[in-house]
C-alpha atoms as a printed R data frame, in Angstrom:
    type eleno elety resid chain resno       x      y       z
1   ATOM     1    CA   UNK     A     1 -63.757 48.400 -81.909
2   ATOM     2    CA   UNK     A     2 -64.416 50.616 -84.905
3   ATOM     3    CA   UNK     A     3 -63.752 48.981 -88.283
4   ATOM     4    CA   UNK     A     4 -61.122 46.742 -86.771
5   ATOM     5    CA   UNK     A     5 -59.423 49.483 -84.749
6   ATOM     6    CA   UNK     A     6 -59.362 49.631 -80.954
7   ATOM     7    CA   UNK     A     7 -60.511 53.056 -79.708
8   ATOM     8    CA   UNK     A     8 -59.341 54.839 -76.559
9   ATOM     9    CA   UNK     A     9 -60.906 58.099 -75.368
10  ATOM    10    CA   UNK     A    10 -58.865 60.195 -72.921
11  ATOM    11    CA   UNK     A    11 -60.512 62.919 -70.836
12  ATOM    12    CA   UNK     A    12 -58.473 65.140 -68.480
13  ATOM    13    CA   UNK     A    13 -60.639 66.358 -65.589
14  ATOM    14    CA   UNK     A    14 -60.303 68.926 -62.842
15  ATOM    15    CA   UNK     A    15 -63.528 69.333 -60.859
16  ATOM    16    CA   UNK     A    16 -65.851 68.295 -63.706
17  ATOM    17    CA   UNK     A    17 -68.442 66.413 -61.648
18  ATOM    18    CA   UNK     A    18 -71.307 68.040 -63.538
19  ATOM    19    CA   UNK     A    19 -69.963 67.724 -67.069
20  ATOM    20    CA   UNK     A    20 -68.351 64.280 -66.925
21  ATOM    21    CA   UNK     A    21 -71.670 62.573 -66.260
22  ATOM    22    CA   UNK     A    22 -73.168 63.982 -69.464
23  ATOM    23    CA   UNK     A    23 -70.005 63.152 -71.427
24  ATOM    24    CA   UNK     A    24 -69.987 59.529 -70.245
25  ATOM    25    CA   UNK     A    25 -73.699 59.034 -70.928
26  ATOM    26    CA   UNK     A    26 -73.196 60.196 -74.544
27  ATOM    27    CA   UNK     A    27 -70.107 58.044 -75.161
28  ATOM    28    CA   UNK     A    28 -70.555 55.718 -78.183
29  ATOM    29    CA   UNK     A    29 -70.763 51.995 -77.383
30  ATOM    30    CA   UNK     A    30 -67.973 51.096 -79.815
31  ATOM    31    CA   UNK     A    31 -65.385 52.931 -77.698
32  ATOM    32    CA   UNK     A    32 -63.208 50.237 -76.110
33  ATOM    33    CA   UNK     A    33 -61.572 52.263 -73.367
34  ATOM    34    CA   UNK     A    34 -62.424 55.558 -71.665
35  ATOM    35    CA   UNK     A    35 -59.601 56.911 -69.519
36  ATOM    36    CA   UNK     A    36 -60.489 59.784 -67.210
37  ATOM    37    CA   UNK     A    37 -57.394 61.448 -65.779
38  ATOM    38    CA   UNK     A    38 -58.432 63.020 -62.487
39  ATOM    39    CA   UNK     A    39 -56.074 65.965 -62.059
40  ATOM    40    CA   UNK     A    40 -56.403 66.235 -58.268
41  ATOM    41    CA   UNK     A    41 -60.085 67.191 -58.221
42  ATOM    42    CA   UNK     A    42 -61.759 68.186 -54.975
43  ATOM    43    CA   UNK     A    43 -65.271 67.135 -56.024
44  ATOM    44    CA   UNK     A    44 -66.817 63.781 -57.037
45  ATOM    45    CA   UNK     A    45 -65.467 63.769 -60.606
46  ATOM    46    CA   UNK     A    46 -63.590 60.482 -60.173
47  ATOM    47    CA   UNK     A    47 -66.503 58.696 -58.460
48  ATOM    48    CA   UNK     A    48 -68.995 59.777 -61.119
49  ATOM    49    CA   UNK     A    49 -66.706 58.781 -63.994
50  ATOM    50    CA   UNK     A    50 -65.921 55.400 -62.465
51  ATOM    51    CA   UNK     A    51 -69.581 54.641 -61.784
52  ATOM    52    CA   UNK     A    52 -70.319 55.191 -65.485
53  ATOM    53    CA   UNK     A    53 -67.624 52.813 -66.722
54  ATOM    54    CA   UNK     A    54 -64.505 54.954 -67.080
55  ATOM    55    CA   UNK     A    55 -61.054 53.801 -66.059
56  ATOM    56    CA   UNK     A    56 -59.987 56.552 -63.660
57  ATOM    57    CA   UNK     A    57 -56.307 57.260 -63.110
58  ATOM    58    CA   UNK     A    58 -54.966 60.055 -60.964
59  ATOM    59    CA   UNK     A    59 -52.371 62.698 -61.723
60  ATOM    60    CA   UNK     A    60 -51.820 64.645 -58.524
61  ATOM    61    CA   UNK     A    61 -49.648 67.350 -60.106
62  ATOM    62    CA   UNK     A    62 -52.091 69.681 -61.788
63  ATOM    63    CA   UNK     A    63 -51.628 70.632 -65.419
64  ATOM    64    CA   UNK     A    64 -53.466 70.037 -68.691
65  ATOM    65    CA   UNK     A    65 -50.433 68.590 -70.437
66  ATOM    66    CA   UNK     A    66 -49.426 66.657 -67.363
67  ATOM    67    CA   UNK     A    67 -52.839 64.949 -67.299
68  ATOM    68    CA   UNK     A    68 -52.690 64.041 -70.974
69  ATOM    69    CA   UNK     A    69 -49.215 62.564 -70.771
70  ATOM    70    CA   UNK     A    70 -50.394 60.417 -67.869
71  ATOM    71    CA   UNK     A    71 -53.333 59.211 -69.943
72  ATOM    72    CA   UNK     A    72 -51.175 58.494 -72.981
73  ATOM    73    CA   UNK     A    73 -48.863 56.346 -70.870
74  ATOM    74    CA   UNK     A    74 -51.633 53.825 -70.114
75  ATOM    75    CA   UNK     A    75 -53.721 53.995 -73.315
76  ATOM    76    CA   UNK     A    76 -53.980 50.754 -75.297
77  ATOM    77    CA   UNK     A    77 -56.080 51.747 -78.329
78  ATOM    78    CA   UNK     A    78 -54.900 51.884 -81.921
79  ATOM    79    CA   UNK     A    79 -56.521 55.310 -82.128
80  ATOM    80    CA   UNK     A    80 -56.726 57.900 -79.356
81  ATOM    81    CA   UNK     A    81 -59.512 60.460 -79.170
82  ATOM    82    CA   UNK     A    82 -59.406 63.355 -76.728
83  ATOM    83    CA   UNK     A    83 -62.058 65.690 -75.384
84  ATOM    84    CA   UNK     A    84 -62.767 67.741 -72.273
85  ATOM    85    CA   UNK     A    85 -64.832 66.685 -69.291
86  ATOM    86    CA   UNK     A    86 -66.946 69.847 -69.317
87  ATOM    87    CA   UNK     A    87 -69.277 68.655 -72.101
88  ATOM    88    CA   UNK     A    88 -68.183 71.407 -74.516
89  ATOM    89    CA   UNK     A    89 -66.978 68.902 -77.131
90  ATOM    90    CA   UNK     A    90 -69.564 66.473 -78.575
91  ATOM    91    CA   UNK     A    91 -68.985 62.793 -77.693
92  ATOM    92    CA   UNK     A    92 -71.593 61.735 -80.237
93  ATOM    93    CA   UNK     A    93 -69.465 63.313 -82.991
94  ATOM    94    CA   UNK     A    94 -66.789 60.662 -82.472
95  ATOM    95    CA   UNK     A    95 -68.117 58.392 -85.216
96  ATOM    96    CA   UNK     A    96 -68.203 61.362 -87.611
97  ATOM    97    CA   UNK     A    97 -64.584 62.210 -86.765
98  ATOM    98    CA   UNK     A    98 -63.480 58.606 -87.156
99  ATOM    99    CA   UNK     A    99 -65.121 58.361 -90.574
100 ATOM   100    CA   UNK     A   100 -63.354 61.549 -91.666
101 ATOM   101    CA   UNK     A   101 -60.063 60.329 -90.185
102 ATOM   102    CA   UNK     A   102 -60.216 57.069 -92.127
103 ATOM   103    CA   UNK     A   103 -61.552 58.593 -95.343
104 ATOM   104    CA   UNK     A   104 -58.809 61.246 -95.412
105 ATOM   105    CA   UNK     A   105 -56.166 58.647 -94.482
106 ATOM   106    CA   UNK     A   106 -55.010 60.888 -91.637
107 ATOM   107    CA   UNK     A   107 -52.611 60.250 -88.805
108 ATOM   108    CA   UNK     A   108 -53.699 63.278 -86.760
109 ATOM   109    CA   UNK     A   109 -57.076 64.960 -87.057
110 ATOM   110    CA   UNK     A   110 -57.771 68.260 -85.307
111 ATOM   111    CA   UNK     A   111 -61.424 69.050 -84.542
112 ATOM   112    CA   UNK     A   112 -61.799 72.784 -85.109
113 ATOM   113    CA   UNK     A   113 -64.385 74.668 -83.062
114 ATOM   114    CA   UNK     A   114 -64.700 77.343 -85.757
115 ATOM   115    CA   UNK     A   115 -67.001 78.704 -86.947
116 ATOM   116    CA   UNK     A   116 -68.598 78.748 -83.464
117 ATOM   117    CA   UNK     A   117 -72.325 78.275 -84.047
118 ATOM   118    CA   UNK     A   118 -73.417 78.575 -80.389
119 ATOM   119    CA   UNK     A   119 -73.017 82.239 -79.425
120 ATOM   120    CA   UNK     A   120 -72.932 81.336 -75.739
121 ATOM   121    CA   UNK     A   121 -70.081 78.853 -76.155
122 ATOM   122    CA   UNK     A   122 -67.200 81.302 -76.591
123 ATOM   123    CA   UNK     A   123 -66.763 84.971 -75.756
124 ATOM   124    CA   UNK     A   124 -65.356 87.490 -78.236
125 ATOM   125    CA   UNK     A   125 -62.208 87.709 -76.115
126 ATOM   126    CA   UNK     A   126 -61.638 83.952 -76.413
127 ATOM   127    CA   UNK     A   127 -62.393 83.999 -80.146
128 ATOM   128    CA   UNK     A   128 -59.898 86.793 -80.695
129 ATOM   129    CA   UNK     A   129 -57.235 85.084 -78.578
130 ATOM   130    CA   UNK     A   130 -57.691 81.816 -80.460
131 ATOM   131    CA   UNK     A   131 -57.445 83.671 -83.772
132 ATOM   132    CA   UNK     A   132 -54.173 85.352 -82.770
133 ATOM   133    CA   UNK     A   133 -52.637 82.083 -81.560
134 ATOM   134    CA   UNK     A   134 -53.766 80.163 -84.640
135 ATOM   135    CA   UNK     A   135 -52.370 82.803 -86.998
136 ATOM   136    CA   UNK     A   136 -49.100 82.840 -85.039
137 ATOM   137    CA   UNK     A   137 -48.774 79.043 -85.304
138 ATOM   138    CA   UNK     A   138 -49.638 79.117 -88.988
139 ATOM   139    CA   UNK     A   139 -46.977 81.743 -89.737
140 ATOM   140    CA   UNK     A   140 -44.304 80.076 -87.618
141 ATOM   141    CA   UNK     A   141 -44.853 76.599 -89.059
142 ATOM   142    CA   UNK     A   142 -45.934 77.475 -92.630
143 ATOM   143    CA   UNK     A   143 -49.210 75.591 -92.426
144 ATOM   144    CA   UNK     A   144 -52.692 77.036 -91.910
145 ATOM   145    CA   UNK     A   145 -54.269 75.758 -88.695
146 ATOM   146    CA   UNK     A   146 -57.745 77.050 -88.001
147 ATOM   147    CA   UNK     A   147 -57.935 76.119 -84.315
148 ATOM   148    CA   UNK     A   148 -54.539 75.735 -82.647
149 ATOM   149    CA   UNK     A   149 -56.139 75.508 -79.194
150 ATOM   150    CA   UNK     A   150 -58.751 72.817 -79.821
151 ATOM   151    CA   UNK     A   151 -58.848 70.047 -77.238
152 ATOM   152    CA   UNK     A   152 -60.490 67.378 -79.403
153 ATOM   153    CA   UNK     A   153 -58.197 65.285 -81.609
154 ATOM   154    CA   UNK     A   154 -58.069 61.860 -83.225
155 ATOM   155    CA   UNK     A   155 -54.661 60.316 -83.828
156 ATOM   156    CA   UNK     A   156 -52.792 57.055 -84.169
157 ATOM   157    CA   UNK     A   157 -51.205 56.097 -80.860
158 ATOM   158    CA   UNK     A   158 -48.090 54.968 -82.734
159 ATOM   159    CA   UNK     A   159 -47.152 58.558 -83.677
160 ATOM   160    CA   UNK     A   160 -46.568 59.464 -80.014
161 ATOM   161    CA   UNK     A   161 -43.206 57.688 -80.162
162 ATOM   162    CA   UNK     A   162 -41.822 60.337 -82.496
163 ATOM   163    CA   UNK     A   163 -43.117 63.338 -80.551
164 ATOM   164    CA   UNK     A   164 -41.224 65.514 -78.097
165 ATOM   165    CA   UNK     A   165 -43.948 66.765 -75.741
166 ATOM   166    CA   UNK     A   166 -42.576 69.059 -73.044
167 ATOM   167    CA   UNK     A   167 -45.492 71.223 -71.908
168 ATOM   168    CA   UNK     A   168 -47.300 70.315 -68.696
169 ATOM   169    CA   UNK     A   169 -49.830 73.133 -69.045
170 ATOM   170    CA   UNK     A   170 -52.370 74.539 -71.488
171 ATOM   171    CA   UNK     A   171 -49.712 74.943 -74.202
172 ATOM   172    CA   UNK     A   172 -49.789 71.164 -74.593
173 ATOM   173    CA   UNK     A   173 -52.770 71.530 -76.950
174 ATOM   174    CA   UNK     A   174 -50.755 73.528 -79.472
175 ATOM   175    CA   UNK     A   175 -47.575 71.548 -78.877
176 ATOM   176    CA   UNK     A   176 -49.010 68.180 -79.899
177 ATOM   177    CA   UNK     A   177 -50.303 69.764 -83.129
178 ATOM   178    CA   UNK     A   178 -46.884 71.296 -83.800
179 ATOM   179    CA   UNK     A   179 -45.233 67.909 -83.357
180 ATOM   180    CA   UNK     A   180 -47.714 66.382 -85.797
181 ATOM   181    CA   UNK     A   181 -47.189 69.180 -88.335
182 ATOM   182    CA   UNK     A   182 -43.395 68.968 -88.126
183 ATOM   183    CA   UNK     A   183 -43.240 65.275 -88.972
184 ATOM   184    CA   UNK     A   184 -43.072 64.344 -92.653
185 ATOM   185    CA   UNK     A   185 -44.496 60.937 -91.702
186 ATOM   186    CA   UNK     A   186 -47.678 62.324 -90.118
187 ATOM   187    CA   UNK     A   187 -50.639 63.416 -92.248
188 ATOM   188    CA   UNK     A   188 -52.358 66.301 -90.424
189 ATOM   189    CA   UNK     A   189 -55.954 67.250 -91.275
190 ATOM   190    CA   UNK     A   190 -58.571 69.513 -89.712
191 ATOM   191    CA   UNK     A   191 -62.379 69.517 -89.842
192 ATOM   192    CA   UNK     A   192 -65.069 71.479 -87.985
193 ATOM   193    CA   UNK     A   193 -67.265 70.270 -85.140
194 ATOM   194    CA   UNK     A   194 -70.129 71.707 -83.096
195 ATOM   195    CA   UNK     A   195 -68.807 73.375 -79.921
196 ATOM   196    CA   UNK     A   196 -71.098 74.031 -76.945
197 ATOM   197    CA   UNK     A   197 -71.133 75.983 -73.701
198 ATOM   198    CA   UNK     A   198 -69.153 74.292 -70.960
199 ATOM   199    CA   UNK     A   199 -70.643 73.003 -67.704
200 ATOM   200    CA   UNK     A   200 -69.007 73.846 -64.388
201 ATOM   201    CA   UNK     A   201 -66.288 76.299 -63.417
202 ATOM   202    CA   UNK     A   202 -63.938 77.928 -65.939
203 ATOM   203    CA   UNK     A   203 -60.253 77.187 -65.323
204 ATOM   204    CA   UNK     A   204 -58.754 79.070 -68.249
205 ATOM   205    CA   UNK     A   205 -57.196 82.464 -67.537
206 ATOM   206    CA   UNK     A   206 -57.430 84.093 -70.995
207 ATOM   207    CA   UNK     A   207 -54.714 86.732 -70.560
208 ATOM   208    CA   UNK     A   208 -52.188 84.660 -68.631
209 ATOM   209    CA   UNK     A   209 -52.671 81.482 -70.662
210 ATOM   210    CA   UNK     A   210 -52.939 83.376 -73.941
211 ATOM   211    CA   UNK     A   211 -49.651 85.236 -73.560
212 ATOM   212    CA   UNK     A   212 -47.900 82.129 -72.244
213 ATOM   213    CA   UNK     A   213 -49.105 80.056 -75.202
214 ATOM   214    CA   UNK     A   214 -47.882 82.739 -77.618
215 ATOM   215    CA   UNK     A   215 -44.484 82.774 -75.935
216 ATOM   216    CA   UNK     A   216 -44.390 78.967 -76.006
217 ATOM   217    CA   UNK     A   217 -45.062 78.946 -79.764
218 ATOM   218    CA   UNK     A   218 -42.098 81.231 -80.413
219 ATOM   219    CA   UNK     A   219 -39.819 79.403 -77.976
220 ATOM   220    CA   UNK     A   220 -40.595 75.997 -79.475
221 ATOM   221    CA   UNK     A   221 -40.097 77.271 -83.032
222 ATOM   222    CA   UNK     A   222 -36.653 78.746 -82.401
223 ATOM   223    CA   UNK     A   223 -35.284 76.547 -79.615
């Protein structure tokens, strides 16, 4: 519990045996529930996560959004916090994010990776792609969003009921922010965090995923 609120952390994982151990060892003690969604990994991700206290559930159909929706369906916390299993997002920043979330009276808090302080954490190509996608979202939805592709958020579980989440892939990250921005009942805020180099293999295809996410932004805006 954190100040009377039950906290659930959800981590989608695909072959993150190396990173998930470090993430779990840095998880704050006040977190009530850690749900690791094993997205059909072929390594020991699930075994490592379970041995360190995570509740492991399996989503055999691969997809970033698919994994998150599976995790949301079993989460019990008042607040949900998300991060990746590759140790690129800081688990020990959770208390800082929660304090900001409560102080700003937010319903959805987006943890922006920018400015990127670790030069090894993100290539110029990824920075440029993120900039283009964030500008596109900001123009389409009339609200400046610094990091539309961030995978670390804090939000009230209750707001999921009013969201229409359709993406099963990487576009899910921008879609959940769009749904939060669109709702007049959801207060959306954004603050910066420290972003680090990932551990393990890279799954993101910058050109394919980048162009698809741009197309998804336009399709969702005008559909």
